[in-house]
C-alpha positions as CSV (number, residue, x, y, z in Angstrom):
1,M,0.0,0.0,0.0
2,A,1.2,3.5,-0.8
3,D,1.7,6.0,1.9
4,F,-1.0,8.6,1.7
5,S,-0.3,10.2,5.1
6,Q,0.6,13.5,3.3
7,V,-2.0,13.2,0.5
8,H,-5.0,15.2,1.6
9,N,-6.5,16.7,-1.5
10,I,-6.4,16.8,-5.3
11,D,-3.4,19.2,-5.4
12,D,-1.4,16.6,-3.5
13,F,-2.3,14.0,-6.1
14,K,-1.3,16.4,-8.8
15,R,2.1,16.7,-7.1
16,L,2.5,12.9,-7.1
17,A,1.5,12.8,-10.8
18,R,4.0,15.5,-11.7
19,G,6.7,13.5,-10.1
20,Y,5.9,10.3,-12.0
21,L,5.0,11.5,-15.5
22,P,7.3,13.1,-18.1
23,R,6.6,16.8,-18.4
24,P,4.8,16.6,-21.8
25,I,2.5,13.9,-20.5
26,F,1.7,15.8,-17.4
27,D,1.0,18.9,-19.4
28,W,-1.3,17.0,-21.6
29,I,-3.5,16.3,-18.5
30,E,-3.1,19.6,-17.0
31,G,-3.3,22.0,-19.9
32,G,-6.2,23.8,-21.6
33,A,-6.9,25.6,-24.8
34,E,-5.1,28.7,-26.0
35,D,-4.5,31.2,-23.1
36,E,-6.2,28.7,-20.6
37,I,-8.7,31.4,-19.5
38,S,-11.6,28.9,-19.6
39,L,-9.5,26.4,-17.6
40,V,-8.9,28.9,-14.9
41,N,-12.5,30.2,-14.9
42,N,-13.8,26.7,-14.4
43,R,-12.2,26.8,-10.9
44,Q,-13.0,30.5,-10.2
45,A,-16.7,29.9,-10.8
46,F,-17.0,27.9,-7.6
47,D,-15.4,30.7,-5.6
48,R,-18.2,33.1,-6.6
49,V,-20.8,31.0,-4.7
50,R,-20.6,30.6,-0.9
51,F,-22.6,28.7,1.7
52,K,-25.3,29.9,4.1
53,P,-25.4,26.8,6.4
54,R,-28.2,25.8,8.8
55,T,-26.8,24.8,12.2
56,L,-29.8,23.9,14.5
57,V,-30.2,20.5,12.8
58,D,-29.3,17.0,14.0
59,V,-26.8,15.7,11.5
60,N,-25.5,12.8,13.6
61,K,-26.5,10.5,10.7
62,R,-25.8,11.5,7.1
63,D,-26.4,9.8,3.8
64,Q,-24.8,10.9,0.5
65,T,-26.3,8.3,-1.8
66,V,-28.2,9.6,-4.8
67,E,-30.3,7.8,-7.3
68,L,-29.7,8.0,-11.0
69,F,-31.6,6.1,-13.7
70,G,-33.4,4.1,-11.0
71,K,-30.2,2.8,-9.3
72,P,-28.3,4.1,-6.3
73,M,-24.9,5.8,-6.4
74,A,-22.9,5.6,-3.2
75,S,-21.7,9.2,-3.7
76,P,-22.9,12.0,-6.0
77,F,-19.9,11.7,-8.4
78,C,-18.6,9.4,-11.1
79,I,-15.5,9.1,-13.3
80,A,-15.5,11.2,-16.5
81,P,-14.3,9.8,-19.8
82,M,-10.7,10.4,-20.6
83,G,-8.7,9.2,-23.5
84,N,-5.5,7.2,-23.4
85,L,-5.4,6.8,-19.6
86,S,-2.9,4.0,-20.0
87,L,-0.2,6.5,-20.9
88,F,-0.5,7.6,-17.2
89,W,-0.4,4.2,-15.6
90,P,-0.4,0.6,-16.9
91,N,-3.9,-0.7,-17.7
92,A,-5.3,2.5,-16.1
93,E,-8.8,2.2,-17.6
94,V,-9.3,-1.1,-15.8
95,V,-7.6,0.1,-12.6
96,I,-9.9,3.2,-12.4
97,A,-13.0,1.2,-13.3
98,Q,-12.2,-1.3,-10.5
99,A,-11.8,1.5,-8.0
100,A,-15.1,3.0,-9.1
101,V,-16.9,-0.4,-8.7
102,A,-15.5,-0.6,-5.1
103,A,-16.7,2.9,-4.4
104,G,-20.2,2.3,-5.7
105,I,-20.0,4.9,-8.5
106,P,-20.2,4.8,-12.3
107,F,-17.2,4.8,-14.6
108,V,-17.3,6.3,-18.1
109,L,-15.0,4.7,-20.7
110,S,-13.8,6.9,-23.6
111,T,-13.8,5.8,-27.2
112,A,-10.1,6.8,-27.1
113,S,-9.4,4.3,-24.4
114,A,-6.2,2.3,-24.5
115,V,-8.1,-0.8,-23.2
116,S,-11.0,-2.1,-25.2
117,M,-14.5,-1.8,-23.8
118,E,-14.8,-5.6,-23.6
119,K,-11.7,-5.9,-21.5
120,V,-12.7,-3.1,-19.2
121,A,-16.1,-4.9,-18.6
122,E,-14.3,-8.1,-17.9
123,G,-11.9,-6.5,-15.5
124,A,-14.5,-4.6,-13.6
125,P,-17.5,-7.0,-13.2
126,G,-20.6,-5.8,-11.5
127,G,-19.8,-2.1,-12.1
128,R,-22.0,0.6,-13.6
129,L,-20.1,1.2,-16.8
130,W,-21.0,3.9,-19.3
131,F,-19.5,4.3,-22.8
132,Q,-18.6,7.7,-24.2
133,L,-18.9,7.8,-28.0
134,Y,-17.0,10.0,-30.4
135,V,-18.7,9.9,-33.8
136,F,-16.8,9.0,-36.9
137,K,-17.4,9.6,-40.6
138,D,-18.0,5.9,-41.2
139,E,-21.4,5.1,-39.9
140,K,-20.5,1.4,-39.8
141,V,-17.8,2.1,-37.2
142,N,-20.3,4.1,-35.1
143,R,-22.9,1.4,-35.2
144,S,-20.4,-1.3,-34.4
145,L,-19.0,0.7,-31.4
146,V,-22.6,1.2,-30.0
147,D,-23.5,-2.5,-30.6
148,R,-20.4,-3.7,-28.9
149,A,-21.1,-1.5,-25.8
150,A,-24.6,-3.0,-25.6
151,R,-23.2,-6.6,-25.8
152,A,-20.5,-5.8,-23.2
153,G,-23.2,-4.7,-20.7
154,Y,-22.7,-1.0,-20.7
155,E,-25.6,0.7,-18.9
156,A,-25.5,4.0,-20.7
157,L,-24.2,5.7,-23.8
158,M,-22.8,9.2,-23.6
159,V,-22.3,11.0,-26.9
160,T,-19.8,13.9,-26.9
161,T,-21.0,16.8,-29.1
162,D,-18.4,19.6,-28.3
163,T,-15.4,18.4,-30.1
164,H,-16.3,18.9,-33.8
165,M,-13.3,21.2,-34.2
166,F,-9.7,20.3,-33.4
167,P,-8.7,22.4,-30.4
168,K,-5.6,24.6,-30.1
169,R,-3.9,23.4,-27.0
170,E,-0.7,25.4,-27.1
171,R,1.1,23.5,-24.3
172,D,0.7,20.3,-26.4
173,R,1.9,22.0,-29.5
174,R,5.0,23.3,-27.8
175,N,5.7,19.9,-26.3
176,G,5.0,18.1,-29.6
177,I,2.3,15.9,-28.3
178,G,-1.1,15.0,-29.8
179,L,-2.2,11.4,-29.4
180,N,1.5,10.5,-29.4
181,L,4.7,12.1,-28.3
182,K,7.2,13.3,-30.9
183,K,10.8,12.1,-30.4
184,T,12.4,15.5,-30.0
185,P,15.6,15.9,-27.9
186,A,13.6,17.8,-25.2
187,N,11.0,15.0,-25.0
188,I,13.6,12.3,-24.9
189,A,15.2,14.1,-22.0
190,A,11.9,14.4,-20.3
191,V,11.1,10.7,-20.7
192,M,14.6,9.7,-19.5
193,A,14.1,11.8,-16.4
194,R,11.2,9.6,-15.4
195,P,12.7,6.1,-15.5
196,K,9.9,4.4,-13.5
197,W,7.3,5.7,-15.9
198,L,9.5,4.7,-18.9
199,W,9.7,1.1,-17.5
200,D,6.1,0.8,-16.4
201,V,4.4,2.2,-19.4
202,V,6.8,1.8,-22.4
203,L,9.4,-0.9,-21.8
204,S,7.7,-3.6,-19.8
205,R,4.6,-4.0,-22.0
206,P,3.3,-3.2,-25.5
207,M,2.7,0.5,-25.9
208,P,-0.9,1.4,-25.3
209,K,-3.0,2.2,-28.4
210,L,-6.6,3.1,-29.2
211,A,-8.0,-0.4,-28.5
212,N,-11.6,0.3,-29.2
213,L,-10.7,1.2,-32.8
214,E,-8.3,-1.7,-33.4
215,S,-11.0,-4.1,-34.7
216,E,-12.9,-1.3,-36.6
217,V,-10.2,0.1,-38.8
218,S,-9.0,-1.7,-41.9
219,G,-5.3,-1.8,-42.7
220,S,-2.6,-1.0,-40.2
221,T,-3.5,-1.0,-36.5
222,T,-0.2,0.5,-35.2
223,Y,-0.6,3.2,-32.7
224,E,0.3,5.8,-35.3
225,A,-2.3,4.5,-37.8
226,L,-5.1,4.4,-35.2
227,A,-4.2,7.8,-33.9
228,N,-4.3,9.2,-37.4
229,Y,-7.7,7.6,-38.0
230,F,-9.0,9.1,-34.7
231,L,-7.8,12.6,-35.7
232,T,-8.8,12.6,-39.3
233,Q,-12.0,10.6,-39.4
234,R,-14.1,12.3,-36.8
235,Y,-17.5,13.4,-38.0
236,N,-18.1,17.1,-37.7
237,G,-21.6,17.1,-39.1
238,F,-23.3,15.4,-36.1
239,D,-26.7,17.1,-35.7
240,L,-30.2,16.4,-34.4
241,E,-31.0,13.8,-37.1
242,D,-27.9,11.9,-36.2
243,L,-28.9,12.0,-32.6
244,R,-32.3,10.7,-33.4
245,R,-30.8,7.7,-35.3
246,L,-28.5,7.1,-32.3
247,R,-31.5,7.2,-30.0
248,D,-33.3,4.6,-32.2
249,Q,-30.2,2.3,-32.2
250,W,-29.3,2.5,-28.5
251,K,-31.9,0.9,-26.2
252,G,-30.2,1.9,-22.9
253,K,-29.8,5.2,-21.2
254,L,-28.6,7.9,-23.6
255,M,-26.9,11.1,-22.5
256,V,-25.5,14.1,-24.4
257,K,-22.2,15.5,-23.2
258,G,-21.0,19.0,-24.0
259,I,-24.1,21.0,-23.3
260,L,-23.7,24.7,-22.3
261,N,-26.9,26.1,-24.0
262,V,-30.4,25.5,-22.7
263,E,-31.7,25.2,-26.2
264,D,-29.5,22.2,-26.8
265,A,-30.9,20.7,-23.5
266,Y,-34.5,21.2,-24.8
267,R,-33.6,19.4,-28.1
268,A,-32.1,16.5,-26.2
269,I,-35.3,16.1,-24.2
270,E,-37.4,16.3,-27.4
271,I,-35.4,13.5,-29.0
272,G,-35.8,11.3,-25.9
273,C,-32.4,11.5,-24.3
274,D,-32.2,10.5,-20.7
275,G,-29.7,13.1,-19.4
276,V,-27.4,15.9,-20.3
277,I,-23.8,16.6,-19.1
278,L,-22.8,20.2,-19.0
279,S,-19.2,20.4,-20.1
280,N,-16.6,22.7,-21.7
281,H,-14.2,19.7,-21.9
282,G,-12.3,20.8,-18.9
283,G,-11.4,24.1,-20.6
284,R,-9.5,22.1,-23.3
285,N,-11.6,23.0,-26.4
286,L,-13.3,26.4,-26.8
287,E,-11.3,29.2,-25.2
288,G,-13.7,31.7,-23.6
289,S,-16.5,29.2,-23.1
290,A,-18.6,29.5,-19.9
291,A,-17.9,27.2,-17.1
292,P,-20.5,24.5,-16.8
293,F,-21.1,25.5,-13.2
294,E,-22.0,29.1,-14.4
295,V,-24.8,27.9,-16.7
296,L,-26.0,25.2,-14.3
297,P,-28.9,27.3,-12.8
298,E,-30.3,28.2,-16.2
299,I,-30.2,24.7,-17.6
300,V,-31.6,23.1,-14.4
301,D,-34.5,25.5,-14.5
302,G,-34.9,25.0,-18.2
303,V,-35.2,21.2,-18.1
304,D,-37.5,21.5,-15.1
305,G,-36.8,18.0,-13.8
306,K,-37.6,16.2,-17.0
307,I,-34.1,14.7,-17.2
308,P,-31.2,14.7,-14.8
309,V,-28.5,17.3,-15.3
310,L,-24.8,16.3,-14.6
311,L,-21.7,18.4,-15.2
312,D,-17.9,18.3,-15.2
313,S,-15.0,20.6,-15.5
314,G,-13.1,22.1,-12.6
315,F,-14.3,20.0,-9.6
316,R,-11.5,19.6,-7.1
317,R,-13.3,19.7,-3.7
318,G,-16.3,18.1,-2.0
319,S,-17.6,21.7,-1.5
320,D,-17.6,22.2,-5.2
321,I,-19.8,19.1,-5.6
322,V,-22.2,20.2,-2.8
323,K,-22.6,23.6,-4.5
324,A,-23.6,21.9,-7.7
325,L,-26.1,19.6,-6.0
326,A,-27.6,22.6,-4.2
327,I,-28.2,24.3,-7.5
328,G,-29.9,21.3,-8.9
329,A,-27.3,18.9,-10.5
330,K,-28.0,15.2,-10.0
331,A,-24.3,14.3,-9.9
332,V,-20.9,15.5,-11.2
333,M,-18.1,13.9,-13.1
334,L,-14.5,13.9,-12.0
335,G,-11.8,13.9,-14.8
336,R,-8.4,15.3,-14.0
337,P,-8.6,14.2,-10.3
338,A,-8.8,10.6,-11.4
339,A,-5.9,11.0,-13.9
340,Y,-3.8,12.6,-11.2
341,A,-4.6,9.9,-8.7
342,V,-3.9,6.9,-11.1
343,A,-0.7,8.5,-12.3
344,G,0.4,9.2,-8.7
345,A,-0.3,5.8,-7.2
346,G,-2.3,3.5,-9.4
347,K,-5.5,1.8,-8.1
348,D,-4.7,2.6,-4.5
349,G,-4.4,6.3,-5.5
350,V,-7.8,6.3,-7.2
351,A,-9.4,4.6,-4.2
352,H,-7.8,7.1,-1.9
353,M,-8.9,10.0,-4.1
354,L,-12.5,8.8,-4.2
355,S,-12.5,8.3,-0.4
356,T,-11.1,11.8,0.1
357,M,-13.9,13.3,-2.1
358,K,-16.5,11.2,-0.3
359,D,-15.2,12.4,3.1
360,E,-15.2,16.1,2.0
361,V,-18.8,15.8,0.7
362,D,-19.8,14.2,4.0
363,R,-18.2,17.0,6.0
364,V,-19.7,19.8,4.0
365,Q,-23.1,18.1,4.1
366,G,-22.9,18.0,7.8
367,Y,-21.9,21.6,8.1
368,M,-24.8,22.5,5.9
369,G,-27.3,20.9,8.2
370,C,-28.4,18.2,5.7
371,Q,-28.9,14.6,6.6
372,K,-29.6,13.8,3.0
373,L,-28.2,15.5,-0.1
374,S,-31.8,16.0,-1.3
375,E,-32.2,18.6,1.4
376,L,-29.8,20.9,-0.3
377,G,-31.2,23.9,-2.1
378,R,-30.3,27.3,-3.5
379,D,-31.5,28.9,-0.3
380,L,-28.3,27.6,1.3
381,L,-26.1,29.5,-1.2
382,L,-25.0,33.1,-1.6
383,F,-24.4,34.1,-5.2
384,D,-22.0,36.8,-6.2
385,R,-23.7,38.9,-8.9
386,Q,-20.4,40.4,-9.9
387,R,-16.9,39.1,-9.0
388,P,-14.7,41.9,-7.8
389,G,-12.7,43.3,-10.7
390,A,-14.7,41.3,-13.3
391,N,-16.4,42.7,-16.4
392,T,-19.0,40.1,-16.8
393,P,-21.8,39.0,-14.4
394,S,-21.5,35.6,-12.6
395,I,-24.3,33.2,-11.8
């Protein structure tokens, strides 16, 4: 077991990840688009909302379970989809899924996973597994991915709609990293400076590649070929008619990820989707986009309880999660925290991270005077109408 005596929060996990990963790989997790204003604002948005707790309440017993799609979640968070996690730790997708199963929360597997959806399902039996779909130009590939997810027992399908343009992530451009790492002198030096990562991820096993596409793409299935397919064959024309066809094909729960506009939430409801995920891709795509937390009140009010609203981007504390639930979110998704945790200490790290977040939610819930999370409401929050020194109104 790793020693977590000095690991108390997500920043501590970030420190561990920084010490294990080569600099370009760490920057790939950590960075955002262009000037990274959206990345920073995702965190600042939480600071513009504060608590007004109730104190004359018996909170000796507290329960943080929530129900989603008719099933309980032990805590109001799940693991967000992230591509190529096995570049951060060997077999990371399975490792994180196993930790999520043990914690009683869902795990979302990315299309860009380095472990196939079938092997993740085999490695994490009994878990609530959701599959995140990137849509490709070849409809046969899309239909095959969806059918495979159904056969493998994935409970829900999550289609990402906010990546129809290739983002400008300047850290990655400077570091020479996309879905692979260029062999420049600087990158070779960065890799050699992390010998444990070099052995764990590169030398002691086959290099991870986009395993979900390996059986879908004709011709070469080297990492470079699959990465090129992923980058050049994404479908940028995905619209409402495509979503309708996907709804007809997929018989399980269907969620749309990348929503920041209430009109898109309305359309998802009309088509029969089962949930929406508010996301700006962790500040990694559109620079200047609103933080999902900022638009949460408008979209929660707009859907009026017809479907659950989830969100990601910027969550680092249990207090962030409680604020989102008080506004009306059903649950939140954790992305970078899981990446930091697995890169810092593998499965034990993810388990400790999830336990830390659960403990923080419990503590804030108790301070707020709520035995159950369903007792949270906006009356317990104080909203800044204008952040000092800002030029735009907050939520």
